[in-house]
C-alpha positions in Angstrom: -24.3 37.7 10.6 -20.6 38.5 11.0 -19.3 36.8 7.9 -19.9 36.9 4.2 -21.1 33.9 2.1 -19.0 32.7 -0.8 -19.1 34.8 -4.0 -20.1 31.9 -6.4 -23.3 32.3 -8.3 -25.8 35.1 -8.5 -27.1 36.9 -5.4 -30.5 35.1 -5.4 -28.7 31.7 -5.5 -26.4 32.7 -2.7 -29.3 33.8 -0.6 -31.1 30.5 -1.3 -28.0 28.6 -0.4 -27.5 30.4 2.9 -31.2 30.0 3.8 -31.1 26.2 3.1 -27.9 25.8 5.1 -29.2 27.8 8.1 -32.5 25.9 8.2 -30.6 22.6 8.0 -28.3 23.6 10.9 -31.1 24.8 13.2 -33.3 21.8 12.4 -30.5 19.3 12.8 -29.5 20.7 16.2 -33.1 20.8 17.4 -33.9 17.3 16.1 -31.3 15.6 18.3 -31.6 17.8 21.3 -28.3 19.5 20.7 -26.8 22.8 21.8 -24.8 23.7 18.7 -24.2 22.6 15.1 -23.7 23.7 11.6 -22.8 22.7 8.0 -19.6 22.1 6.2 -19.6 22.6 2.4 -17.0 21.7 -0.2 -15.0 24.7 -1.4 -13.5 25.8 -4.6 -10.2 24.2 -3.6 -10.3 20.5 -4.2 -10.3 18.4 -1.1 -11.0 21.3 1.2 -14.2 21.7 3.3 -15.3 25.0 4.8 -17.7 25.6 7.7 -20.5 27.4 6.0 -22.9 28.0 8.9 -22.5 27.7 12.7 -25.1 28.0 15.4 -24.8 27.8 19.2 -21.1 28.5 19.5 -19.0 31.6 19.3 -17.2 31.6 15.9 -14.1 33.2 17.3 -13.3 30.3 19.6 -13.6 27.7 16.9 -11.7 29.4 14.1 -9.1 26.6 13.9 -12.0 24.3 12.7 -13.4 26.6 10.1 -11.4 24.7 7.4 -11.1 21.0 7.1 -9.2 18.9 4.6 -11.2 15.9 3.5 -8.2 13.6 3.9 -7.7 14.4 7.6 -8.6 12.0 10.4 -11.5 14.0 11.8 -15.2 12.9 11.9 -16.3 15.6 9.6 -13.8 14.6 7.0 -14.6 10.9 7.4 -18.3 11.5 6.9 -17.7 13.5 3.8 -15.0 11.1 2.4 -16.9 7.8 3.1 -20.4 9.0 2.6 -21.3 7.3 5.9 -22.6 8.9 9.1 -20.4 9.2 12.2 -21.9 9.2 15.7 -19.8 9.8 18.8 -21.8 9.4 22.0 -19.1 10.5 24.4 -15.5 11.6 24.9 -14.2 8.1 25.4 -15.6 7.0 22.0 -14.2 10.1 20.4 -10.8 9.6 21.9 -10.7 6.1 20.6 -11.8 6.8 17.1 -10.6 10.4 16.5 -7.9 11.3 18.9 -7.1 14.5 16.9 -10.5 15.9 17.6 -10.2 15.4 21.4 -6.6 16.6 21.4 -7.9 20.0 20.3 -11.3 19.8 22.2 -10.7 17.7 25.3 -14.2 18.2 26.7 -17.1 15.9 27.4 -19.6 16.2 24.6 -21.3 14.1 22.0 -21.3 14.8 18.2 -23.2 13.5 15.2 -22.1 14.0 11.5 -24.3 13.3 8.5 -23.0 13.6 4.9 -25.0 15.7 2.5 -25.2 13.9 -0.8 -27.7 14.2 -3.7 -27.9 14.2 -7.4 -24.7 12.2 -7.6 -22.7 14.9 -5.7 -21.2 15.2 -2.3 -22.0 18.6 -1.0 -20.8 18.5 2.6 -21.7 17.5 6.1 -24.3 18.5 8.7 -23.2 18.2 12.3 -24.8 18.6 15.7 -23.2 18.8 19.2 -25.0 17.8 22.3 -24.4 16.6 25.9 -22.4 13.4 26.2 -24.2 10.1 27.1 -21.4 8.0 28.4 -21.8 4.3 27.6 -25.1 4.9 25.7 -24.8 5.0 21.9 -26.7 7.4 19.8 -30.2 6.1 19.3 -31.8 5.2 16.0 -34.4 8.0 16.2 -31.8 10.7 16.6 -29.8 9.2 13.7 -32.8 9.2 11.5 -33.8 12.8 12.4 -30.4 14.2 11.5 -30.4 12.1 8.3 -33.8 13.7 7.3 -32.4 17.2 7.8 -29.3 16.3 5.7 -31.5 14.7 3.0 -33.7 17.8 2.8 -30.6 20.0 2.5 -29.2 17.7 -0.2 -32.3 18.0 -2.3 -32.2 21.8 -2.1 -28.5 22.0 -3.0 -29.0 19.5 -5.8 -31.7 21.8 -7.2 -29.5 24.8 -7.0 -26.7 22.9 -8.7 -29.0 21.6 -11.5 -29.9 25.3 -12.2 -26.2 26.0 -12.9 -25.3 27.5 -9.5 -22.1 26.0 -8.1 -22.7 24.9 -4.6 -19.3 25.7 -3.0 -18.3 27.8 0.0 -15.2 29.9 0.0 -15.9 32.5 2.7 -16.0 32.5 6.5 -19.0 30.8 8.2 -22.3 32.6 8.7 -22.8 32.8 12.4 -26.4 32.2 13.3 -27.5 34.2 16.2 -30.2 32.7 18.4 -33.4 34.7 19.2 -32.8 37.4 21.8 -33.9 36.7 25.3 -33.7 38.3 28.7 -32.5 36.7 31.8 -34.3 37.6 35.1 -35.8 38.4 37.3 -33.6 41.5 37.1 -34.3 42.8 40.5 -33.0 39.7 42.3 -29.8 39.6 40.2 -29.1 43.3 40.6 -29.0 42.9 44.4 -25.9 40.6 44.1 -22.5 42.1 44.9 -20.9 39.9 42.2 -20.9 40.9 38.6 -23.2 38.7 36.6 -23.4 38.5 32.8 -25.7 36.3 30.7 -24.1 35.3 27.4 -26.0 33.5 24.6 -24.7 30.6 22.6 -23.2 33.0 20.2 -21.0 34.6 22.9 -23.0 37.8 23.0 -24.1 39.5 26.2 -27.8 39.7 26.6 -27.9 40.7 30.3 -25.6 42.5 32.7 -26.5 43.2 36.3 -25.6 46.5 38.1 -22.5 45.1 39.7 -21.2 44.0 36.2 -21.8 47.5 34.8 -19.9 49.0 37.8 -17.0 46.6 37.6 -16.5 47.0 33.8 -17.2 50.7 33.7 -19.7 50.3 30.9 -23.5 50.9 30.9 -26.0 48.4 29.7 -26.3 50.0 26.2 -22.5 49.5 25.7 -22.7 45.8 26.8 -25.9 44.3 25.4 -25.4 42.6 22.0 -21.7 42.7 22.1 -19.4 39.7 22.0 -18.1 39.2 25.6 -14.4 39.3 24.5 -15.0 42.6 22.7 -16.8 44.1 25.7 -14.3 42.6 28.2 -11.0 42.4 26.3 -9.0 41.0 29.2 -11.2 37.9 29.1 -10.1 37.4 25.5 -6.6 36.4 26.4 -5.5 33.2 24.7 -4.8 31.7 28.2 -8.5 31.7 29.0 -9.9 30.5 25.6 -9.8 26.8 26.6 -12.0 27.6 29.6 -14.6 29.1 27.4 -14.4 26.3 24.9 -14.9 23.8 27.7 -18.1 25.5 29.0 -19.6 25.9 25.5 -18.8 22.3 24.6 -20.0 20.5 27.8 -22.5 20.8 30.6 -19.9 21.1 33.4 -19.3 24.5 35.1 -15.8 26.0 34.9 -13.9 28.1 37.5 -10.6 29.9 37.0 -8.7 33.0 38.1 -8.2 35.8 35.7 -6.1 39.0 35.7 -7.9 42.2 34.7 -5.3 43.6 32.2 -1.6 42.9 31.8 -0.1 46.3 30.7 0.1 47.3 33.5 -0.9 44.1 35.4 -4.3 44.4 36.9 -5.9 42.8 39.9 -6.9 39.2 40.1 -10.5 38.2 39.8 -12.4 34.9 40.1 -14.4 33.9 37.0 -17.2 31.3 37.1 -18.8 30.0 33.9 -22.1 28.0 34.3 -23.5 26.6 31.1 -27.1 26.0 30.2 -29.1 25.1 27.0 -29.5 28.7 26.0 -26.2 30.1 27.0 -23.7 30.7 29.8 -23.9 32.7 33.0 -20.6 34.5 33.6 -19.9 35.5 37.3 -16.9 37.7 38.2 -15.8 38.4 41.8 -12.7 39.6 43.7 -10.1 37.1 44.7 -6.5 37.0 46.1 -3.5 36.3 43.8 -3.9 32.6 42.9 -1.3 30.0 43.5 -2.1 28.8 39.9 -2.5 31.0 36.9 -2.3 30.2 33.2 1.2 30.4 31.9 0.4 33.2 29.4 -0.6 35.4 32.3 2.4 34.4 34.4 5.4 34.5 32.0 7.8 33.8 34.7 6.3 30.3 35.3 8.7 27.5 34.2 7.7 24.3 32.4 7.7 22.3 35.6 5.5 24.7 37.6 1.7 24.4 37.9 1.3 27.2 35.4 3.8 25.6 33.0 1.9 22.3 33.2 -1.4 24.1 32.5 0.1 25.7 29.4 0.4 22.1 28.0 -3.3 22.1 27.5 -2.9 24.8 24.8 -0.3 22.7 22.8 -2.2 19.8 21.4 -3.3 21.5 18.2 0.3 22.5 17.4 1.4 18.8 18.0 -1.5 17.6 15.8 -0.5 19.9 12.9 3.2 18.9 13.2 2.3 15.2 13.3 0.4 15.4 10.0 3.6 16.6 8.3 5.7 13.7 9.8 6.1 10.8 7.3 8.6 8.4 8.8 8.7 6.9 12.3 11.8 8.9 13.1 10.1 12.1 12.1 7.1 11.3 14.3 9.4 10.6 17.3 11.2 13.9 16.7 8.0 15.8 16.6 6.9 14.2 19.9 10.2 15.1 21.4 10.1 18.7 20.2 6.4 19.4 21.0 5.1 17.0 23.7 8.0 17.0 26.2 8.4 20.8 26.5 4.6 21.3 26.7 4.4 19.0 29.8 7.8 19.7 31.3 9.1 16.2 30.5 12.7 15.2 30.2 12.7 11.6 29.0 10.9 9.9 26.2 10.8 6.4 24.9 8.7 4.9 22.1 8.3 1.1 21.7 6.7 -0.4 18.6 4.9 -3.8 18.5 6.2 -6.4 16.1 5.2 -10.1 16.3 4.0 -9.8 19.9 7.2 -8.1 21.1 8.0 -4.5 21.9 11.1 -3.1 20.3 12.7 0.2 21.2 12.3 2.7 18.3 13.2 6.0 19.9 14.6 7.3 23.2 15.9 10.5 24.6 16.9 11.6 28.1 17.5 8.2 29.6 21.0 7.0 30.8 22.9 5.4 28.0 22.0 1.7 27.6 19.4 1.7 30.4 16.5 0.8 28.1 18.4 -1.9 26.2 17.3 -4.5 28.8 13.6 -3.8 27.8 14.2 -4.0 24.1 12.3 -7.0 22.5 10.2 -7.9 25.6 7.2 -10.1 25.0 3.6 -9.2 25.8 3.6 -11.7 28.7 6.2 -9.8 30.8 4.8 -7.7 33.7 6.1 -4.3 32.9 4.2 -1.0 32.8 5.1 -0.4 29.2 3.7 -3.8 28.3 0.6 -3.6 30.5 -0.4 -0.2 29.3 -0.6 -1.6 25.8 -2.3 -4.9 26.6 -4.9 -3.2 28.8 -5.4 -0.1 26.7 -5.2 2.1 29.8 -2.6 4.8 30.5 -0.6 4.4 33.7 0.5 7.5 35.7 3.0 7.3 38.6 3.4 10.6 40.5 6.7 9.5 41.9 9.4 6.8 41.4 8.4 5.3 44.7 4.9 4.8 43.4 6.3 3.1 40.3 8.5 0.8 42.4 5.7 -0.1 44.7 3.4 -1.1 41.8 6.2 -3.1 40.1 8.5 -4.5 42.7 12.0 -5.2 41.5 11.7 -3.1 38.3 14.9 -1.4 37.4 14.8 2.4 37.8 16.9 5.0 36.0 16.4 7.6 38.8 15.4 7.8 42.4 13.4 11.0 42.0 10.8 11.8 39.3 7.5 10.8 37.8 6.5 8.6 34.9 3.6 8.3 32.5 3.1 5.1 30.3 0.7 5.6 27.4 -0.8 3.0 25.1 -0.3 3.7 21.4 -3.4 2.3 19.8 -4.6 3.4 16.3 -8.3 2.7 15.5 -8.3 -0.3 17.8 -5.0 -1.7 16.5 -2.1 -1.9 19.0 1.0 -0.1 17.7 3.2 0.2 20.8 3.7 2.2 23.9 5.2 5.5 24.9 7.0 6.5 28.2 7.2 10.1 29.4 9.7 10.8 32.2 9.8 13.8 34.5 12.8 14.8 36.7 10.6 15.7 39.8 7.5 14.2 41.4 4.3 15.7 40.1 0.6 15.0 39.9 -1.4 14.6 36.7 -4.6 16.5 36.7 -7.7 15.0 35.0 -7.3 17.5 32.2 -3.7 16.5 31.6 -4.6 12.8 31.7 -7.3 13.4 29.1 -5.0 15.3 26.8 -2.1 12.9 27.1 -4.5 9.9 26.4 -5.8 11.7 23.3 -2.3 12.6 22.1 -1.2 9.0 22.5 -3.9 8.0 20.0 -2.7 10.8 17.8 0.9 9.6 18.0 -0.2 6.0 17.4 -2.0 7.0 14.2 1.0 8.9 13.0 3.3 5.9 13.7 0.9 3.5 11.9 0.8 5.9 9.0 4.6 6.0 8.9 4.7 2.2 9.0 2.3 2.0 6.1 4.3 4.6 4.3 7.4 2.6 4.4 5.8 -0.5 2.9 3.5 1.3 0.4 6.2 3.7 -0.8 8.2 0.8 -2.2 5.0 -0.5 -4.0 4.2 3.0 -5.2 7.6 3.6 -6.6 7.3 0.3 -8.5 3.9 1.2 -9.9 5.2 4.6 -10.9 8.1 3.1 -12.8 5.8 0.5 -14.5 2.9 2.8 -15.4 4.6 5.9 -16.8 6.1 5.5 -20.3 9.8 4.5 -20.4 10.3 6.2 -23.7 8.3 8.2 -26.1 8.0 7.4 -29.8 10.4 9.1 -32.2 8.7 10.5 -35.3 9.7 12.8 -38.2 8.4 16.4 -38.0 7.6 16.3 -34.3 9.6 15.9 -31.0 8.0 15.0 -27.7 9.5 15.2 -24.1 7.7 14.2 -20.9 8.6 14.9 -17.2 7.1 13.6 -14.0 7.7 15.1 -10.5 6.3 13.4 -7.4 4.8 15.4 -4.5 6.7 15.7 -1.3 3.9 15.6 1.3 2.8 12.0 0.9 3.2 8.9 -1.2 5.9 9.1 -3.9 3.3 8.6 -6.7 -0.1 10.1 -7.6 -2.6 9.9 -10.4 -0.9 12.1 -12.9 0.2 10.6 -16.2 1.3 11.5 -19.7 1.5 9.4 -22.9 2.3 9.6 -26.6 0.5 7.0 -28.8 1.2 6.2 -32.5 -2.2 5.5 -34.0 -2.7 3.2 -37.0 -3.6 6.2 -39.2 -0.1 7.7 -38.9 -1.3 10.3 -36.4 0.1 11.0 -33.0 -2.0 11.2 -29.8 -0.7 13.4 -27.1 -2.3 12.6 -23.7 -2.1 14.0 -20.2 -4.4 13.3 -17.2 -4.8 13.5 -13.5 -6.7 11.0 -11.3 -8.1 12.3 -8.1 -6.0 11.4 -5.0 -2.6 10.0 -4.4 -1.0 6.7 -3.5 -1.3 3.2 -4.8 -5.0 3.3 -5.5 -4.7 6.5 -7.6 -1.7 5.0 -9.5 -3.7 1.8 -10.2 -6.6 3.8 -11.6 -4.2 5.9 -13.6 -2.8 2.8 -15.2 -6.2 1.6 -16.2 -7.1 4.9 -17.7 -3.8 5.1 -19.6 -4.4 1.7 -21.0 -7.9 2.6 -22.0 -6.9 5.8 -23.8 -4.2 3.9 -25.7 -6.7 1.1 -26.7 -9.2 3.7 -28.0 -6.5 5.6 -29.8 -5.1 2.5 -31.5 -8.5 1.6 -32.9 -8.7 4.9 -34.8 -11.4 6.4 -32.6 -12.0 10.2 -32.9 -10.8 12.4 -30.0 -14.4 12.8 -28.7 -15.0 9.0 -28.9 -11.7 8.4 -27.0 -12.8 10.7 -24.2 -16.4 9.5 -24.0 -15.3 5.8 -24.0 -12.7 6.5 -21.2 -15.4 8.4 -19.2 -17.8 5.4 -19.3 -15.0 3.0 -18.4 -14.1 5.0 -15.3 -17.7 5.2 -14.2 -18.0 1.4 -14.6 -14.6 0.7 -12.8 -15.0 3.0 -9.8 -18.1 5.0 -9.2 -17.2 8.1 -7.2 -13.6 8.3 -8.6 -12.9 11.0 -11.2 -10.1 12.3 -13.4 -9.2 15.1 -15.7 -7.7 14.6 -19.1 -6.6 16.5 -22.2 -6.2 14.6 -25.6 -4.7 16.1 -28.7 -4.6 14.1 -32.0 -1.8 15.5 -34.1 -0.8 15.0 -37.8 3.0 15.4 -37.6 3.3 16.3 -41.3 0.7 19.1 -41.6 0.5 20.2 -38.0 -3.3 19.9 -38.0 -4.6 18.8 -34.7 -7.9 18.0 -32.9 -8.1 18.5 -29.2 -10.6 17.6 -26.5 -10.6 18.4 -22.8 -12.3 16.9 -19.7 -12.0 19.3 -16.8 -8.2 19.7 -17.4 -6.1 22.9 -17.3 -5.9 24.6 -20.7 -2.7 23.8 -22.7 -0.2 26.4 -23.7 1.1 27.1 -27.2 4.4 28.9 -28.0 4.4 30.2 -31.5 7.6 30.3 -33.6 8.0 34.0 -32.9 8.0 33.4 -29.1 4.4 34.6 -28.6 2.8 32.3 -26.1 -0.9 31.9 -25.4 -3.2 29.9 -23.2 -5.4 27.9 -25.7 -9.1 28.2 -25.3 -10.3 24.6 -25.8 -13.9 23.8 -25.4 -14.3 21.3 -22.6 -16.6 18.8 -20.9 -16.9 17.7 -17.3 -14.2 15.6 -15.6 -14.2 11.9 -16.4 -16.2 9.6 -14.1 -19.1 12.0 -13.2 -21.7 12.0 -16.0 -22.2 8.9 -18.3 -24.0 11.2 -20.8 -21.2 13.8 -20.9 -20.1 15.0 -24.3 -16.6 16.4 -25.2 -16.5 18.9 -28.1 -13.5 18.9 -30.4 -11.4 22.0 -31.1 -9.4 22.3 -34.4 -5.8 23.5 -34.1 -2.7 23.9 -36.2 0.8 23.7 -34.9 3.3 25.6 -37.1 6.8 24.4 -37.6 8.9 25.7 -34.6 5.9 25.9 -32.3 5.8 24.2 -28.9 2.6 22.7 -27.3 2.7 22.3 -23.5 0.3 19.9 -21.7 0.6 19.8 -17.9 -1.3 18.9 -14.7 -2.4 21.3 -12.0 0.6 20.5 -9.7 2.7 22.6 -12.0 0.6 25.7 -11.6 -1.3 25.4 -8.3 0.0 26.7 -5.0 -2.0 26.7 -1.7 -3.5 30.1 -1.1 -2.8 31.3 -4.7 -5.3 31.5 -7.6 -4.5 28.9 -10.3 -4.7 31.6 -13.0 -1.6 33.2 -11.4 0.3 29.9 -11.7 -0.8 29.5 -15.4 0.4 33.0 -16.2 3.7 32.2 -14.5 4.1 29.1 -16.6 3.2 30.9 -19.8 5.9 33.5 -19.1 8.4 30.8 -18.4 7.6 29.0 -21.7 7.8 32.2 -23.6 11.2 33.0 -22.1 12.6 29.5 -22.7 14.7 28.6 -25.8 12.5 26.4 -28.0 15.4 24.0 -28.7 16.6 21.7 -27.4 13.2 20.7 -26.1 14.6 18.7 -23.2 16.1 21.9 -21.7 12.8 23.6 -22.0 11.1 20.8 -20.1 13.8 20.8 -17.4 13.4 24.5 -17.0 9.6 24.3 -16.6 9.6 21.3 -14.3 12.6 22.6 -12.4 10.8 25.7 -11.1 8.2 23.4 -9.5 10.9 21.1 -8.2 12.5 24.0 -6.3 9.5 24.1 -4.0 10.2 22.0 -0.9 6.6 21.3 0.1 4.7 20.0 -2.9 1.3 18.7 -2.0 0.6 17.4 -5.5 2.6 15.5 -8.1 3.2 17.1 -11.5 3.3 15.8 -15.1 4.4 17.8 -18.1 4.3 16.8 -21.8 5.9 19.1 -24.5 5.5 18.6 -28.3 7.3 20.6 -30.9 6.9 20.7 -34.7 10.4 20.4 -36.3 11.5 21.1 -39.8 
């Protein structure tokens, strides 16, 4: 193993977890006749999955996929999020359903994903990769076999969880090495003049013939068992990584030229990769300087050259990441202009969006002024390449303007020389529009480039569809936010309350955070703060229901533990699978006596009159919506005159990559340094520090209560 497991739980529990995960991965791959697979587990960070074990693939090549957010449009995330299996029989189906996956891994392979659920918990996903079966869906027998492996793993993990061991993964994946084997017969291979290396599915060398040892200047003891890129560093250049990914992910052989070293430049060699079920045969021989070489190895290659075009194959992941941050249609178009055009050496871009069976120009760059106006608003019955690529669902590639003119006689052209690509923008089967890429010079489009461009078109379509939904849902979300959060807080003697809400910046303008102050019939004051899982309209709607429930229980005079238990049962009845955290404090304004309960929520802060500020240690129960039998113990408190109680949601203290305790300590110091009066300035100071962060993945709620003379 080359990675450590997570550090949660005692060592025996960790060992049992690793053993169960490894067995599930190996059984799952074998059950469906696959060549690789593994298990993703939830992590200690909410919404983040981590690859826990991997078998049959070199971990180094697939590091970008070690982490997976549950809200991303990838099959692993969908299987975890929905609780339903995902089966992709071939690349065509994968491109149609998950273009982001194929944009980063544009190779012919099949993949199966089974959620691991048990004991009322979602633990993760078992996945297996195998050879593609174009046009033939995944059979019922294979589906059931993988399901059985996932169910067995779920039972084991549920048992560990029931024993008090948190089943989460916060480390790098454990890389399972297949049993050692020897390729042969040795004598025949050693007679070859070409260097031959046998590499297992883990990327480790298990055989090297005599020519390979001579070429590399290393003996067999220095080669066997080592990862090929460590033993042969010049093969580890990023320009060659996609070739290795391709051969490990598909059954097709790969050939490419490689330079032995760059500083100083070495001689050129031909590299052949031939895959098999147990590994890859790597053959290296002499060659002349190639007419094509990866751009990273030929820095002088321009974007329009063959090397420059090949470099485009290494850009899809960057485009995918950038598109996930784009919110509006204009931002999406700008990302495509900045990332896609330079990668493929393009000069012109046009994006048309479909509305009521007509295509309307949404974005253009590089075309003569006014040229595209004549195509704005065309119907779907007009014979134009931008229309037909959408209605047929097939991309159209024209290697020269003459080819375009011959295919569409009489079509207006903006140039006499160049090439054009027309891509359909289709998101999950729904037509969104079409995209035109223009090139200043004639050029061919390789099969790899066509595959990548088709996948990226689906990626762009999903981003545009998301942007369109954002525009409509944002208005609804803002309305919900205004309606569901309190417009004013009650004014009472002996106590002052101030609330603040700050929306996140990376998604919908509303989330599930809320605060409230309720005047009970007994003259007491209920201070409430909570956080519903997720964002958007659905989270806001659930938040509104919970806020109403808490108010109703509080007004009937229920004790704090009864309020929390009743709200917990209500959430389970309303939306099984949804959960929320909450903190509820029942305060007597005159005496300062208080009773507090907590359901998986961050601990409140208390600033004493002398400025000393502490993190309260409230006993707590599990988050709402998980366990119908959960109990919520009550903690007795007393707020002295001049003290300030701070209730907040995790958006105020959490930052990606930073422990939440660091954020809580930062907030404690800020509250200690703030002037206790006026309380509004204290609230503005605390929330302002969070508001100064440009990228806020979560919304934030803050409620301050101060005892006054």
